[in-house]
N, C-alpha and C positions, 0 to 999 in steps of 0.2 A: 527434709525436717525443716517446717519452717518456728523459730520461738517470739513466739509473743502470744495475746489475746484478745487484740484490741481488732475497730476497726478498718487501722492498716493492714494488720494480718490477712484481714477475712477477704480484703480486697487481693491479697500477695497470692494469698491460697488458689481461690476463687481463678484468678486468670494462668497460676499455674495449673489446674486440674484441667484448664483446656490444651497443655502440651501432650504432644504423642510423648512424647519423651518422657512424663512423669507415668512410672507404675505403680506407685505407693507416695500417700501423703501420708507425714504427720505432723502433729502439732502442736507445740509443748507450751503454755498448759491450754491452749487454743478458745472456744466462747461456745455457746446456745448454737450461733448460727457455723462457724467452724466446723462442728460435728459429722453438718450434713457433708460433708466437703472430704475432711481428713478424719484419722486415726488419732485424737488427744490423749495427752497422753500430762498422768498428773506430774508434772516436773514445773516450778516457776521460772520464769525467764530469767529467774538472778541467778538459779544454780547451776552456776556453773559446772563441779564436779557433777552432777546428775546429770546433766543434758551431754556432755562428753560421752558418760561411761555406759551413754545408753546410745548416745548415736555410733561408740563403738562398738558393743551389743550385738547391733544391728546393721551395721555396716552399710552407714548413710552414705550415701555419693555427693547429696550436696547439703549443708544444713545455712540455713539462709537465717541471717539474726534482724530483728522488725525492729527491739525498741533500743533506745539511749544506753539504760544501764547496764542491760550485759555488754555493750560493745564498751563500755567505759573501762566494766571490770577485768576485758581481754578476754573473752568469750573465746573471738576468733581466732587468739595466738595459741591457745591451749588445744582446741580443737585441733588446729593447722599442726601443730607438736605429736599431737593421737595419728597424722595420717588421713585426717581427714576437710576434704575441704571443703571450706567457709565464705561466703560473700557475705561480705561487709568488714567495715576499715580496722585495722588491727588498734590496738591500745593506745599507742603514739598517738595514730590519727584521730581518733574521740576524744582528743583532748581540742580538739575544735567546738567540741561541742562542749564539753565538759566543763571548761573555762574558758568564760565570756573575756578573760584578761589574756587570757593568752590567746587565741581569736585577735583582738584589738591587736593586739602586738604582731601577727603577723598579718595582718590588711595593712597598718603603720609599718612596716619593715618593706611590704614588696608594692607601697605608695598605690593600697586600690581602695578605690571613693570609700569611704564610712563618717561615723560621727564622731565629731573632736569626744575625746572619753579621759576619765581618768581614775586612778584606781585608792582603792581607801583599806587598810584592815584593822585600823583602829575608830573605833565610831563617837568619839570625840574629835578625832581630825572631821570626819566625815560631816558631824552638823558645822563643824566651824564652814563649812566651805557649799553652805546651805544656797539652793540658786546660783552654783557658780555658772552654770548653761544659764541659765535663765531659767524661764518658765514657760512653760507644763517643765519638771524637777524630773527624769527616768536615772530608776535606783533599780540596778541589778544585779540579785543574790552573783556570786561569780559561776556555780556550781550547778549542778542537774539538780529541777524542780518542777518537775514531770511539766511545762511549759508556764508557769504559776510563778516563777522568781520573778518576775519584771513588772515595776511599778510608775504608771506613768503620775504623778501626783502634780493635782494644779496649784495647789496652796502648800503654804512654811508648815501649818498643820502638817497635814494629809504626807507630806516630805519628812519631817518628824519620827512622823509614825512608823510611816515606813522603815527608815532607822534602825529606829529601837524594836520594830518586828522580827525584823532578820539579822540586825547584830548583837542586841540585846537579847530580846528574849529566842532567838536563831529555832525561827519557825521553820528554817527550811534547813537544820540545823547543820553542817558541816558544809555543804556549800554557803550560806552567808560569813565565813570566816573570810574572806574577803569580799567585798561591793564594789563593784563597776557602773561609777555615772557618766553618763552621756549626755550629749547634746542633743536636744528633743529635734525629730528629723520632720517636715512635714509635707505633704504631699498622700497618693496612695498607694499604700501598701501592693510585692505581689512576689509570687515566688517564685522559682526556677528549681526544679531537681533534675540534676545531673548524672547522667552513668558513666562515671570515672574509672578509667585500668591508671599503670605506669605512665601511661603514653598519650595517654585518649581523653578528651571530657567534652560532652553530647550532652549537650538540654535536650530536656522528656518537649513535652508539650507547658506556657506555662500557664496558671492556677491564680486566683486569688483565695485567702482565708479569709477569713473573720473571726478575730482575736475576743473581742467583748463578748459578753453572757448579752444583755439586750443591744434591741432593734437601735438603727442611726449609732453605731460603734458608744455604744453607753455601759458604764459598771464596770464591776474587773476586769480579769483578763480570766481565762478560759485556752484547754487546752487545744478550742477552735471549731466555732459551733457551725463551720459550713462551709461548701470553696464550689468552686465552680473554674470553667476552664473549657476550651482559652480563655486567657485572660484579656478583657474588652480595651483594656488598653499596650496590647502588644501593636506593633504594627512592622516592619521588617528593617524600620530608621530602630527602635530601641532595641531589638532585636542586637543587630550587628553592634551597637554599644557596648551593650552587656558584654558582646562575646570577648571584645576587643581592648575592654576596662575592667572587666571582673574577671572573666571565668580563664581567660588565658591567661593573664598575671597571675591566676591562681595553680593554676597547674604548673607554671612553670617555679612562683615558691614552693608549691611542695617539693619540685625535686631538687630544688635550691637547698631546704633544706630539709632531704634526706626521708622526708614524709612519703615513702610507700603507698598512697592510698589507691584502692580496691573496694568501691561499693557504689554508694549513692550519696552526692554533698547536695546539700537543701538548701540553696540561698536564698534564703529572705533579704526582698529590695523596700528602700523606700523610691517611687521613682515621683522629682518632682522637674514641669516641666521640660520631658524628655531624658535628664538627669540622674542618673540613679547609683545612689547611698546604696553597698549591705550595709544591715540593719542585724545579722546575723547570719552563723552557718551550722547547721545540722547533719551530723552522721547518714542519716536516714532516709527511707522515704516520711514523708509528712502523713502527721496524720490532722486533718481528714484529708487532707490533698489530692492522696494516693488513692481516693474513693473516686473522684472524676476524672484523674489521671487516665490509673490502669484503663477503663471502661475504654477508653480514646484509645488505647494501643491494637495493632494492627498484629506488629511481628510478635513472634516466638518467647515469653518471658523465661523461660525454660532457656534457651540458647544465647540470649543476651547474661541471663547471670554467670553460663560459663565462660563466657569469653570477658569479661571483666575480670573471673579469676584466673585468668592464662593470659592475661595482655593484650587480646584480643580484638579486644571493641574496634577497634580503626579499620577492620575487616566487615564490621558490618551495617547495611541498609536500615535503620530503621523506622517502619511508616505506623503513620498516624493516621486516625480517621478523623474528615471533618466535621464530621457531630460533633454538638455543643452539648455536655454535661454538666446539672448541676446536683450539687449534695447536701442535701440540711439534714444539720444535727437535733435529734429528739435527746434533750440530755431528761434528768430526774429530775423534782423540784426539789427545789433548794444550792443546786451545784450553781457559784463551782465550791459553795458552800458546805453543813452539811448537810446529808440528804439522805436517802432512807430507802433502804434494797428490798430487795422481795418480791417486789409487784406486779404482777400478774401482765401479760400483756398481750391486747387482741387486735386480731385483727389483719394479723402477718399475714395469711391467707386472700386477705382480698386483695393485694394490693393488685396492680396492674402488671401483667405476665412479663412484661417489657421494663421493669421499676424493678432495679439492683437494691437491698432492702441488709447496707453492710451491719457486724452486729458488733457494736461496741466494745457495751460491757453486759453479758447478757447471760445468765445460769438457765437451767431446765432444772424443775420438778416436776416428780410427780404425785399428780394425784389420780388414781384409780386407777384406772389401768392406759392412763393419758400421760403424755409428757408437757406439761406443758413449759414457754420459754417463758424468762420470769427479768428483770433487773438484775444488775451485779455494778453497778457502778454509775459514774458519774452520769459521761455520754453512753447513753444509750443504744441508739440508733442511728447510721448511716443513710439517707432512701437516697438515692442518686436516681436520678431521668435523665436519658440522650432523649435529642431532638434534631432537627432538621437545621432549624434557628434559637438563638439562645433564649427565647423567650418561650418558645413552645419546652424545652427545655425543664422551663424554669415553673410553669402554668403545668405541666406534668410530675414532678416534683410533691409541690406544693397539695395537688390533688389529691396524691397518694398519702402523702404526711398527715394530710384530715381522716385518713382511713385505718391506723393505727391508734391504738389506748392504751393507757395504763397509768393506773391516777399518779399524778403531779405533775405528768410532761409539759413540759416546756421549750420553744424553740422560737429564734428567730423572724421571724415574717417579710426578712429583705433582702435575705440572701440572695445573690446575683443583681445585686442593684450598688453602684456608684456609690458609697456613702463622703 
């Protein structure tokens, strides 16, 4: 069973059903697109007790936990207590995403390159340090905030507004009890997702994500408006620096700190003049990075998951396609602010056969004798195209985005370009 209902989980399900070892696949709760691949169960990803009970009743061989919230709630721990094999880090390791302060302390302790930072628990103290690292000022809610808890304030006015919203108005709830302020890093952002067990860390093919809502990296942060793989800025020298300066010290740090990490570690990086620094750690496949990385994976994903849970990742040789992938996210009008749901999605059956459409925020509705796919989230679809060249993949992705329609649809026009 795959836990979750977004584009990431659709991509995971799509890849898993290609494995000869998968005889039956469930997804909780799934979405309108996943329903074509798996039996969707009406269980929220955060319903830890319900998922454990369902897994026991159906004698689940493996549960793959997609989103960060159930990981932070300890779903993997509870599944393992019940004798059910689970893919994903336990609650102790999930703090690497659930608390930005925890991660910054880890990075500092193990001398892993990252931005300078300071922690705050009182609003007035935070206000006194306005512009402490210069401008722009990076202000982060410490806890989980669905990818929206990072504000890059260009002015004092924007910074004060962000501080009031996070620590005063509590727009992110308890996630704003503590705030981390960081030095602003310039450069090109990139993501390296890694399969990790207690002895081994294996990077996947690199990807680049686009967080802001508008072209040219303008506007508020989102959960991600598109991605491509491999990243255009990666060469062998950069890969080697990331391995030696970041990945190997991270694995050693896990071992020294007693963090028995098994799952996917997402390393968000800023690259400047060939030097990588860590922006963030996440404990799971990135969304939408997964939608451009997994289509390039040639190895059996189930075999990888099982190897990670059994600490034998080092025995595998993971193979990747040389083809390029570009994923463009189609979002609801108004996102990342308030947006409408329930809009009919048209044109899905007109997309080229070799183009993948991963459903992120969709549901279904019955009209007469027809089932229609409707919008049900902020990020609605991820349109992924593969090509022999980056340019071919990009052109194909955008050509197919234009075939899909729903009221208020918005998407960036510069995915796949270096900003």
